[in-house]
PQR file of N, CA, C, O and H, with PARSE charges and radii, in Angstrom:
ATOM      1  N   MET A   1     110.140  90.372 113.992 -0.4000 1.5000
ATOM      2  CA  MET A   1     108.883  90.870 114.465 -0.0000 2.0000
ATOM      3  C   MET A   1     108.297  91.846 113.357  0.5500 1.7000
ATOM      4  O   MET A   1     107.129  91.771 112.978 -0.5500 1.4000
ATOM      5  N   GLU A   2     109.230  92.783 112.865 -0.4000 1.5000
ATOM      6  CA  GLU A   2     108.834  93.831 111.974 -0.0000 2.0000
ATOM      7  C   GLU A   2     108.237  93.107 110.687  0.5500 1.7000
ATOM      8  O   GLU A   2     107.199  93.520 110.170 -0.5500 1.4000
ATOM      9  H   GLU A   2     110.179  92.844 113.173  0.4000 1.0000
ATOM     10  N   VAL A   3     108.906  92.054 110.212 -0.4000 1.5000
ATOM     11  CA  VAL A   3     108.457  91.510 109.001 -0.0000 2.0000
ATOM     12  C   VAL A   3     107.100  90.799 109.293  0.5500 1.7000
ATOM     13  O   VAL A   3     106.181  90.847 108.475 -0.5500 1.4000
ATOM     14  H   VAL A   3     109.749  91.718 110.632  0.4000 1.0000
ATOM     15  N   ASP A   4     107.005  90.182 110.404 -0.4000 1.5000
ATOM     16  CA  ASP A   4     105.646  89.566 110.733 -0.0000 2.0000
ATOM     17  C   ASP A   4     104.571  90.557 110.790  0.5500 1.7000
ATOM     18  O   ASP A   4     103.453  90.272 110.362 -0.5500 1.4000
ATOM     19  H   ASP A   4     107.751  90.143 111.069  0.4000 1.0000
ATOM     20  N   LEU A   5     104.852  91.770 111.321 -0.4000 1.5000
ATOM     21  CA  LEU A   5     103.805  92.775 111.413 -0.0000 2.0000
ATOM     22  C   LEU A   5     103.407  93.262 110.079  0.5500 1.7000
ATOM     23  O   LEU A   5     102.231  93.528 109.833 -0.5500 1.4000
ATOM     24  H   LEU A   5     105.760  92.002 111.668  0.4000 1.0000
ATOM     25  N   VAL A   6     104.370  93.390 109.194 -0.4000 1.5000
ATOM     26  CA  VAL A   6     104.087  93.904 107.820 -0.0000 2.0000
ATOM     27  C   VAL A   6     103.253  92.752 107.055  0.5500 1.7000
ATOM     28  O   VAL A   6     102.335  93.043 106.288 -0.5500 1.4000
ATOM     29  H   VAL A   6     105.325  93.173 109.394  0.4000 1.0000
ATOM     30  N   PHE A   7     103.615  91.514 107.303 -0.4000 1.5000
ATOM     31  CA  PHE A   7     102.930  90.487 106.738 -0.0000 2.0000
ATOM     32  C   PHE A   7     101.500  90.408 107.129  0.5500 1.7000
ATOM     33  O   PHE A   7     100.600  90.254 106.303 -0.5500 1.4000
ATOM     34  H   PHE A   7     104.361  91.277 107.926  0.4000 1.0000
ATOM     35  N   LEU A   8     101.309  90.520 108.432 -0.4000 1.5000
ATOM     36  CA  LEU A   8      99.928  90.609 108.983 -0.0000 2.0000
ATOM     37  C   LEU A   8      99.092  91.764 108.449  0.5500 1.7000
ATOM     38  O   LEU A   8      97.910  91.659 108.121 -0.5500 1.4000
ATOM     39  H   LEU A   8     102.040  90.646 109.102  0.4000 1.0000
ATOM     40  N   ASP A   9      99.848  92.917 108.393 -0.4000 1.5000
ATOM     41  CA  ASP A   9      99.110  94.174 107.789 -0.0000 2.0000
ATOM     42  C   ASP A   9      98.635  93.851 106.351  0.5500 1.7000
ATOM     43  O   ASP A   9      97.484  94.133 106.015 -0.5500 1.4000
ATOM     44  H   ASP A   9     100.808  93.002 108.660  0.4000 1.0000
ATOM     45  N   LYS A  10      99.512  93.259 105.491 -0.4000 1.5000
ATOM     46  CA  LYS A  10      99.195  92.873 104.207 -0.0000 2.0000
ATOM     47  C   LYS A  10      97.943  91.950 104.190  0.5500 1.7000
ATOM     48  O   LYS A  10      96.934  92.207 103.534 -0.5500 1.4000
ATOM     49  H   LYS A  10     100.446  93.030 105.763  0.4000 1.0000
ATOM     50  N   VAL A  11      98.097  90.902 104.937 -0.4000 1.5000
ATOM     51  CA  VAL A  11      96.940  89.939 105.029 -0.0000 2.0000
ATOM     52  C   VAL A  11      95.662  90.580 105.415  0.5500 1.7000
ATOM     53  O   VAL A  11      94.604  90.296 104.853 -0.5500 1.4000
ATOM     54  H   VAL A  11      98.917  90.693 105.470  0.4000 1.0000
ATOM     55  N   PHE A  12      95.761  91.469 106.400 -0.4000 1.5000
ATOM     56  CA  PHE A  12      94.560  92.175 106.969 -0.0000 2.0000
ATOM     57  C   PHE A  12      93.998  93.022 105.844  0.5500 1.7000
ATOM     58  O   PHE A  12      92.791  93.027 105.602 -0.5500 1.4000
ATOM     59  H   PHE A  12      96.620  91.700 106.856  0.4000 1.0000
ATOM     60  N   ALA A  13      94.865  93.729 105.166 -0.4000 1.5000
ATOM     61  CA  ALA A  13      94.366  94.592 104.020 -0.0000 2.0000
ATOM     62  C   ALA A  13      93.734  93.852 102.989  0.5500 1.7000
ATOM     63  O   ALA A  13      92.696  94.258 102.467 -0.5500 1.4000
ATOM     64  H   ALA A  13      95.845  93.725 105.363  0.4000 1.0000
ATOM     65  N   ILE A  14      94.351  92.674 102.622 -0.4000 1.5000
ATOM     66  CA  ILE A  14      93.713  91.819 101.599 -0.0000 2.0000
ATOM     67  C   ILE A  14      92.411  91.271 102.038  0.5500 1.7000
ATOM     68  O   ILE A  14      91.493  91.120 101.232 -0.5500 1.4000
ATOM     69  H   ILE A  14      95.194  92.344 103.045  0.4000 1.0000
ATOM     70  N   ALA A  15      92.300  90.965 103.299 -0.4000 1.5000
ATOM     71  CA  ALA A  15      91.026  90.341 103.856 -0.0000 2.0000
ATOM     72  C   ALA A  15      89.952  91.417 103.832  0.5500 1.7000
ATOM     73  O   ALA A  15      88.795  91.136 103.521 -0.5500 1.4000
ATOM     74  H   ALA A  15      93.046  91.088 103.954  0.4000 1.0000
ATOM     75  N   VAL A  16      90.333  92.662 104.163 -0.4000 1.5000
ATOM     76  CA  VAL A  16      89.339  93.694 104.161 -0.0000 2.0000
ATOM     77  C   VAL A  16      88.855  94.025 102.713  0.5500 1.7000
ATOM     78  O   VAL A  16      87.686  94.307 102.448 -0.5500 1.4000
ATOM     79  H   VAL A  16      91.273  92.890 104.416  0.4000 1.0000
ATOM     80  N   GLY A  17      89.801  93.966 101.864 -0.4000 1.5000
ATOM     81  CA  GLY A  17      89.527  94.285 100.459 -0.0000 2.0000
ATOM     82  C   GLY A  17      88.629  93.191  99.849  0.5500 1.7000
ATOM     83  O   GLY A  17      87.757  93.457  99.022 -0.5500 1.4000
ATOM     84  H   GLY A  17      90.750  93.737 102.079  0.4000 1.0000
ATOM     85  N   ASN A  18      88.876  91.995 100.283 -0.4000 1.5000
ATOM     86  CA  ASN A  18      87.956  90.805  99.758 -0.0000 2.0000
ATOM     87  C   ASN A  18      86.586  90.965 100.346  0.5500 1.7000
ATOM     88  O   ASN A  18      85.610  90.707  99.641 -0.5500 1.4000
ATOM     89  H   ASN A  18      89.584  91.779 100.955  0.4000 1.0000
ATOM     90  N   LEU A  19      86.434  91.375 101.599 -0.4000 1.5000
ATOM     91  CA  LEU A  19      85.152  91.554 102.195 -0.0000 2.0000
ATOM     92  C   LEU A  19      84.400  92.680 101.537  0.5500 1.7000
ATOM     93  O   LEU A  19      83.184  92.616 101.362 -0.5500 1.4000
ATOM     94  H   LEU A  19      87.226  91.585 102.173  0.4000 1.0000
ATOM     95  N   GLY A  20      85.124  93.703 101.178 -0.4000 1.5000
ATOM     96  CA  GLY A  20      84.484  94.831 100.462 -0.0000 2.0000
ATOM     97  C   GLY A  20      84.035  94.438  99.025  0.5500 1.7000
ATOM     98  O   GLY A  20      82.965  94.879  98.607 -0.5500 1.4000
ATOM     99  H   GLY A  20      86.113  93.755 101.321  0.4000 1.0000
ATOM    100  N   THR A  21      84.768  93.666  98.287 -0.4000 1.5000
ATOM    101  CA  THR A  21      84.371  93.224  97.040 -0.0000 2.0000
ATOM    102  C   THR A  21      83.202  92.282  97.245  0.5500 1.7000
ATOM    103  O   THR A  21      82.238  92.391  96.487 -0.5500 1.4000
ATOM    104  H   THR A  21      85.638  93.308  98.627  0.4000 1.0000
ATOM    105  N   LEU A  22      83.200  91.413  98.155 -0.4000 1.5000
ATOM    106  CA  LEU A  22      82.088  90.465  98.304 -0.0000 2.0000
ATOM    107  C   LEU A  22      80.756  91.219  98.682  0.5500 1.7000
ATOM    108  O   LEU A  22      79.673  90.841  98.235 -0.5500 1.4000
ATOM    109  H   LEU A  22      83.983  91.325  98.770  0.4000 1.0000
ATOM    110  N   LEU A  23      80.889  92.346  99.557 -0.4000 1.5000
ATOM    111  CA  LEU A  23      79.759  93.080  99.842 -0.0000 2.0000
ATOM    112  C   LEU A  23      79.152  93.833  98.569  0.5500 1.7000
ATOM    113  O   LEU A  23      77.951  94.084  98.473 -0.5500 1.4000
ATOM    114  H   LEU A  23      81.769  92.653  99.919  0.4000 1.0000
ATOM    115  N   ARG A  24      80.046  94.148  97.659 -0.4000 1.5000
ATOM    116  CA  ARG A  24      79.607  94.725  96.474 -0.0000 2.0000
ATOM    117  C   ARG A  24      79.027  93.806  95.462  0.5500 1.7000
ATOM    118  O   ARG A  24      78.043  94.167  94.816 -0.5500 1.4000
ATOM    119  H   ARG A  24      81.022  93.944  97.736  0.4000 1.0000
ATOM    120  N   ILE A  25      79.595  92.590  95.273 -0.4000 1.5000
ATOM    121  CA  ILE A  25      79.194  91.558  94.395 -0.0000 2.0000
ATOM    122  C   ILE A  25      77.899  90.923  94.742  0.5500 1.7000
ATOM    123  O   ILE A  25      77.004  90.780  93.909 -0.5500 1.4000
ATOM    124  H   ILE A  25      80.394  92.297  95.797  0.4000 1.0000
ATOM    125  N   VAL A  26      77.795  90.499  96.122 -0.4000 1.5000
ATOM    126  CA  VAL A  26      76.609  89.823  96.472 -0.0000 2.0000
ATOM    127  C   VAL A  26      75.330  90.563  96.196  0.5500 1.7000
ATOM    128  O   VAL A  26      74.382  89.973  95.679 -0.5500 1.4000
ATOM    129  H   VAL A  26      78.523  90.615  96.799  0.4000 1.0000
ATOM    130  N   PRO A  27      75.268  91.856  96.529 -0.5600 1.5000
ATOM    131  CA  PRO A  27      74.004  92.618  96.257  0.2800 2.0000
ATOM    132  C   PRO A  27      73.732  92.629  94.723  0.5500 1.7000
ATOM    133  O   PRO A  27      72.594  92.444  94.290 -0.5500 1.4000
ATOM    134  N   SER A  28      74.763  92.843  93.942 -0.4000 1.5000
ATOM    135  CA  SER A  28      74.565  92.893  92.520 -0.0000 2.0000
ATOM    136  C   SER A  28      73.954  91.489  91.997  0.5500 1.7000
ATOM    137  O   SER A  28      73.022  91.455  91.194 -0.5500 1.4000
ATOM    138  H   SER A  28      75.687  92.993  94.293  0.4000 1.0000
ATOM    139  N   ARG A  29      74.538  90.395  92.503 -0.4000 1.5000
ATOM    140  CA  ARG A  29      74.021  89.123  92.082 -0.0000 2.0000
ATOM    141  C   ARG A  29      72.550  88.932  92.573  0.5500 1.7000
ATOM    142  O   ARG A  29      71.715  88.391  91.847 -0.5500 1.4000
ATOM    143  H   ARG A  29      75.295  90.423  93.156  0.4000 1.0000
ATOM    144  N   ARG A  30      72.261  89.382  93.803 -0.4000 1.5000
ATOM    145  CA  ARG A  30      70.794  89.128  94.240 -0.0000 2.0000
ATOM    146  C   ARG A  30      69.953  90.002  93.345  0.5500 1.7000
ATOM    147  O   ARG A  30      68.849  89.593  92.985 -0.5500 1.4000
ATOM    148  H   ARG A  30      72.939  89.822  94.392  0.4000 1.0000
ATOM    149  N   ARG A  31      70.404  91.180  92.964 -0.4000 1.5000
ATOM    150  CA  ARG A  31      69.520  92.080  92.059 -0.0000 2.0000
ATOM    151  C   ARG A  31      69.244  91.303  90.724  0.5500 1.7000
ATOM    152  O   ARG A  31      68.128  91.235  90.210 -0.5500 1.4000
ATOM    153  H   ARG A  31      71.301  91.512  93.257  0.4000 1.0000
ATOM    154  N   GLN A  32      70.338  90.745  90.235 -0.4000 1.5000
ATOM    155  CA  GLN A  32      70.112  90.044  88.906 -0.0000 2.0000
ATOM    156  C   GLN A  32      69.244  88.808  89.120  0.5500 1.7000
ATOM    157  O   GLN A  32      68.417  88.523  88.253 -0.5500 1.4000
ATOM    158  H   GLN A  32      71.245  90.800  90.653  0.4000 1.0000
ATOM    159  N   VAL A  33      69.371  88.058  90.207 -0.4000 1.5000
ATOM    160  CA  VAL A  33      68.558  86.890  90.328 -0.0000 2.0000
ATOM    161  C   VAL A  33      67.076  87.306  90.530  0.5500 1.7000
ATOM    162  O   VAL A  33      66.174  86.639  90.023 -0.5500 1.4000
ATOM    163  H   VAL A  33      70.042  88.290  90.911  0.4000 1.0000
ATOM    164  N   ILE A  34      66.826  88.425  91.283 -0.4000 1.5000
ATOM    165  CA  ILE A  34      65.407  88.939  91.512 -0.0000 2.0000
ATOM    166  C   ILE A  34      64.968  89.401  90.172  0.5500 1.7000
ATOM    167  O   ILE A  34      63.844  89.879  90.022 -0.5500 1.4000
ATOM    168  H   ILE A  34      67.558  88.967  91.696  0.4000 1.0000
TER
END
């Protein structure tokens, strides 16, 4: 169980990080396109 929880924590952290980068990249791309 502990290993599974750690794995889920890592996946969650990676998912949040990806969302953060997407939120930063998308606006920059929109600005360039406009």
